[in-house]
N, C-alpha and C positions, 0 to 999 in steps of 0.2 A: 455443915462446917466447911468453909473454903480451904484451899491449899495455903499453907503458911510458909513463909520464907524467913530465913534468919536476918536478911537485910534486903532492902530494895535493890541493891546491886546484884544480889543473887538472882532475883526475879528478872531483872533486865538482861543479865548475861544469859539466862536460860532462854529468854525470848529471842535474843539476837541469834543464838545458835540454831534456833528453829525458825529463823526469819522467813523462809518460803511459806510455811503454813500460817505463821502469825500475820504476815503481810496480807495474805488472803482474807483472814478474818477481819483485820482492821479495815481493809477496803470495803468489805461487805457491811461492816458496822457503820462506816461513814456514809455509804450509799443509803442504807435504811434510815439513818438519822436524817439525811437530807430529804428523803421521801416523806417522812413524818412532818417535817417543817413545811414542805410544799403543800401537803394536805391541809395544814392548819391555817394557811393564809392565802389571800388572792395573789395570783402571779404578778399583777401590776402594782402591788402595794410597795411603796418606798418609804424611807424614813425609819424612825425608831419603832420597833414592833415588839409586843409582848405575845409570846406564843405559848399556849398551854398544850402540852402533850400528855397522853395517858401515861401514868406512872408504871403501868404494866407493860408498856411497849418495850422498854429497855430496863433491865433489872437495875435498881439503884439510881435511876435518873431523877432529877428534881421535877417538881410539878410545873415550874415555869422556866422558860429559857429566854434570856434577854439578848437580842442581837441588834446592835446599833447599825443603822443605815444599810440594811441587808437587801440585796437585790438578786433575784434568781439569775442564773447564767447557763450557758450551754454546758459548762463543766459540771454544774450541779445536776443537770438533766442526765448527763452521761453517767454520773455517779449513781443516779436512781436506777438506770438500766443495769449497771454492774451489780447493784444491790439485789435486784430481782434475780439476776443470773446466779449470784453467789449465796442466795438465801439459805439453801440447804446446808452449806458449810458453816454459815454463821449460827444456824440453829443449834448444832452440837456444841459450838463454842459458848453459847449463851445458856443453854438448858442443862449441859452436862460439863461444867467447868472442871470437876474432879478428874474425869476420864481424859479430858483434853490436856490438862497439865501433866497428868501421869504419862500420857503419850509423848509429850514434849520432853519429859525427863528421860524416858527411854531412849529418845534420839540423842539427848545430851551425853548419855553414857557411851555412845558409840565413838565419841572423841577420845582418843587414847591419852592416857596420862603420861606415857613414854613412847618415843619413836626411835627405832633402830635404823641406822644407816651403815652400810659397808662400803669402804673405799679401798682402792688398791694403789700401791705406790707405782708410779710410772717413771720413765726416764726424765731426769732433771727435776722431779718433784721434791719439795721440802715438806716436812711435817706441818710447819706453820701454814703453808699454802693449802694443804689437804684439809686441815681442820677448818680454816676460815671459809674455804670454798664449800664445805659441807654445811655451813650455817653457824659455826661457833663464833662468838665475839672475839676480836683480836686479843683482848686482855685475858679471856679464859684460855685461849690457845696458848698464849705465852706461859701461863701458870701450869697448864698441863704438861708442856714440854719440860719445864723446870722440874716438876715432880717426877716425870718419867726418867730423867737423867740419873736419879738415885738408884734405879734398878736396871736401866738399859740405855745405852748410848744411841740417841736418835740418828746419829750419823751412820750407824751400822744397818739402817733399814735397807732392804734389798728390793730391787725391782720385782713387782708381783706380790710383795708382802701385803696381806689383807689386814685392814684395821676396822674394828667394829666400834661405832660411836652410838651412845645412847643420849637422847635429848629428853628433858623433862618439861611438862607443861607448867607454865607460870601462872595462868589464870583460867577462868571458866570459859573464856571465849574460844579457846583452842587455836588462837592465832599467834601466840607467843610461846616459844620454847627456848631453853638454854641447854648448853652442853652439861651433861651429868656424869658420864663415864666414858673412858676410852679403854679398849682391850686389844691386845695383839699377842701373837704367839711366835716368838723368835725361833722356836723349835717345837717339835712334837712333845718334848718333855716339859716345856716351860711356857707359862702364860703370865703376862704382865698386865695389871689393871691399874688405872688411875681414876679415882672416884672423888667426886666433890664432897666436901664436908664443911663445917662451920668456919674453918680456918682457910679454906681455899680448895686445894686438891691434894690427895695423898696417894702414893704409889705402893703397890704390893705385888707379890709374885707367888705363883703356885707351881710347885714342882711335881710332875706326874711320875709315878713309878710304874714300871712295866715288868712283866714276867719275861725272862730271857730263855729262849729255846734255840735250837740249832736246826739248820736246814742244809741239805746237800744237793748239789747239781753236778751233772756230768754231761759232756758233750763231745762230739767229733767234728772236727773242722773240715768243711767241704770247700768253701770259698774264702771266708774270712773269719778270724777269731771273734770279731764283734758280732757278726750275724749268728754265729754258733752260740755265743754267750747269751744273746737276747732270746734265741729260740729255746735255750735250756732253762731260762727263767731269771737270769741275772739282770738287775737294773743298771742304769748308766753309772751310778756311783760305785757299785761293786766291780763293774768292768774296769773302770778307771783305776781302782785300787789294785785289781788283779794285774793289769798291764804294768803299772808302776812297780809292783812287787817283783816281777820277772824282768823288768827292763835293765837291771844290772847285768844280767847274764845272757839275755836273748836279744838278737837283732830281729825285730818283728817284721822287717821289710824283706829279709832274705831267708830266715830260718823256718818260718811257718810254712808247712806244706799240707795239701789235702791228705786226710787220714790221720793227722795228729789229733791228740785228744787232751782233755783237761778235766779236773775235778776241783770243786770249791766247797769248803765246809765253813759256814758263816753263821753269825748270830742273827736272830730275829727277835724283835721286841714286840710282845703281845699285850693288848689291853685286857680289861676285865672280861670281855666277851670272847677272848681268844683270837681276836683279829690282829693280823700283823700290821703295825703302824710304822715300823721303821726297821731297816736292816742295820746291823752293827758291823763290827770288824770281821775280817776273815780270820778264822782260827787255824786253818790249814788249807793248803792248795798244792796242786801238782799240775805239771805241764809235760806231756810226753811228745818229744820231737824226734821223728824218724827212729822210734824205738828207745830213745834215751830219755829217762824220766828225771825231771827236776821236782823235788818235793820240799816244801817249806812249812814251818810251824811258828806260830806267834808265841813268844815267851817273854815274861818279865823276870829278869834275874832277881834273886833273893838278896843280893849284896848291894842293892841300890843302883845298879847299872840301868841304862836305858832299855826299855822294852823294844824288841826287834823281832825280825823273822830269822830263823836259823835253819840250816840243813839238818838232816837226821844225825850228822856227826857233830853238831854243836857249833858250826861255823856261821857267823853272821852273813846274810846275803847282801847286806849293805856294803857298797864299795865307796871309795873316796869320791868317785865321780860317776855321773849318769852318762851312758852312751848316747841316749836320746833325750835331750832336755825339753821336749815338746810332745804333747799327747796327740795322737790321731793324725800325725803327719806322714807323708810318704818321702822316701829318699829319692831325690831327683838328680843328684850329681854326687859322685863319690870322690874320694881322695886320689890325687895323681894328676898326670899331665892330660890336658884336654884342649879342644878348640874353644877359645873364649867366645861366648855368644855375642859380646858387644865389640871387643877389640878386633876379632876376626883372625887371630893367629893363635898358634899353640902356646899354652901357658900352664905352668904348674898350679894346680888347684890345691891349696894347702888346708883344706877343710872339707866338710861335707855339707850339702844343701838339703834342707827339708822343705818341700812345698807345702804351704798351708794358706788358708784365707787370711787376709789382712785383719789384724786384731787378735789373732790366736795367742794365748798367753805363752810366755817363754819362762822356763824355770832355771834357777841357778843349778848347775850340774853338781855342785858340792858346796860345802861350807867354806867360806873364805872372805877375802877383803876386796872391795871394789877398787881397782887401780885406775881404770879409765871409764868415764861415762860421758859421752858426748859425740860430736861430729868427728868423723875420721876419714876424710876424702872419699875414695871409691867405696869404702865400707859403709858410708852413710852414718846413721845413728848406730853407735858402737859401744859395747861394754866389754871390759876385760876384768876377770876375777883371778886373784892369786890364791891358790890353795896350798896345802902342805906337801912335803916331799918333792918340791921342785915343780909341781904341776900348776898350770894356769889354763883357763878356758876363755874363749872370745866369742862374741855374738854380734852379728852385723846385719845391716839393712833394716833395723827395727823402725817401726812407725812411732813407738813411744818408749821412753826410758823411765823406769820407776825408781831408780836408785841413784846415789850420788857418790862421787869419788871419796874414798876414806870410810865408807859405810861397810859394816860387817853384814853378811847375809848367811842364811842357813840353806842347806840342801833342799831343793824343791820350792824355794821362795820365788814368787813371780817378780822378775826383774824388768820386764818390758813386754812388748807385743810385736808380732810379726808385721813386717811392712815391706816396702820396696824402695827404700831410700838409697842414695849413692848410685853406684854403677850396678844396676839391677834391671832385669827384663820383666820382672813380675814379683808378686809377694812370695817371699820365702825367708827362711832362716839360714844364714851361713854360720856354721858352727866349727870352731877350731879347738883342738886340745894341744897345748904346748908343754913340753917336758924340757926343763933347763933352757927355756927360751926358744926352742925349736919346735915347729909344728910336726905332729905325728898323727897317724891315721886313728881317729876315735874308734873305728870299728875293729881294729886289731890289737890295740894296746891293752895290756893286762893291768887293770887298776888295782891298787892296794886294797885288801879286804879289811873288814871290820873285826870285831872281837870274836875270839874262839873260846867257848865254854870249856872249863877244865875242872877236875877234882869233884868236890861235892856239888858244885853248881851244875856240872854236866850230868851227874847222877840224878839230881832233881829234875832237870830238863828231860832226861830219858823216861822218867816215870810219867811226866806229863804227856809225852809223845805216845806212850802206850795207852794212857787213858783216852786221848783224843782219837787214836786209831780205833779203839773199841767203840767209842760213841759213833764214829763215822759208819762203822759196819752195821750198827743198829739203827741208823737214821734213814728213813725212806727218802727217795728223791723228791725234790720240791714239786715236780710235776704231779706226783701221786698225792702229795699233801693238798695241792690246789684242787685236784679232782674230787677229794673228799669234801 
């Protein structure tokens, strides 16, 4: 019994996929057929010829072959030579068709029903461009983006974001595929999938839950807080949070000295295998400067107030304004009279300068209203914010401004980036603090403090502090956890 196919299309498709071997067999079959014809007639015979070939020569061949006006040629002779060379391959094709077609089907199964592709978002990339460049039809790409918008804003894709695309096979040839699914993970806790269905595409999301534990790091500063933090096991995001937490009270340019120390107690999110996949917020932290300890605890008030960090006495560490509205910068020029680097004569410097590379983000020092946002002579690109209690802050020489006049901003919001516009010798931020319209030294002024916990709220806070201190004493250092 020969191999049966549900349709001639299936047989042809299967043969096409195995075309290297099938072409070999067809070439051999053509050559042997030509050889049989040559043997059955004189080489000089022309005109209409009836040729009788043995029916046993080729399985299923007719007893008589009618070829009008047939004349042998060099091409036919070459085919005969090829037939002789390929006869062994043809023998298995003719005598063992079952095993031949089974072999072809095994090869066909190597063609995947689905193909995975991974792409990463680069600078200036759009999701539409990424999908179409990967092989999706423009119409499918458009529908996928529309469906994705129900769960995730495509405009929030970040550079480096990895996207997994699945393409499904459309036919047996293995030459045609179409987009079937798109998957991306905006965070370690969340995955968004867009899958094709009968109506087009549909988006869904999966939220992963992790077990939360705590870890503790300690360190002594020898050259810089950053290096000591990295050596102790803090990642960049925890270091940034730690620095921001203490930036209300600490001048990191002048107050950090070799021999100072720190301690950080923070959350770790663990997966089912107990592996740390994410670090959470800092629960408690301390910084000891020349023997003076600053210690803060995270606390969410029970009365609906904002969660914040508080001193052991219940005083919020948050101040009305940040002393340093830029991360990782160095103080290059202080407040007071100095020789102006461009004008060449002594002039009052009514702010402080922070040296940083062009494009470094600048934060709003406090919550407030944008009074000025635009060009301002020697200040270059300039922003001034009005805060409460008669305070205002100004930011100059920016390369880009992200806010507009009349807009309200929150503390820590990115309002622009460092540049060298206006009267400037290089990229830096000129930062001013104004009190009742007069510039004051940002490094010396005592900014108004935030909330102070009292009564039952303070007692609840004290119980939490005692619990956290107990957990910290019982938690091994992160270096020991990693060693295990």
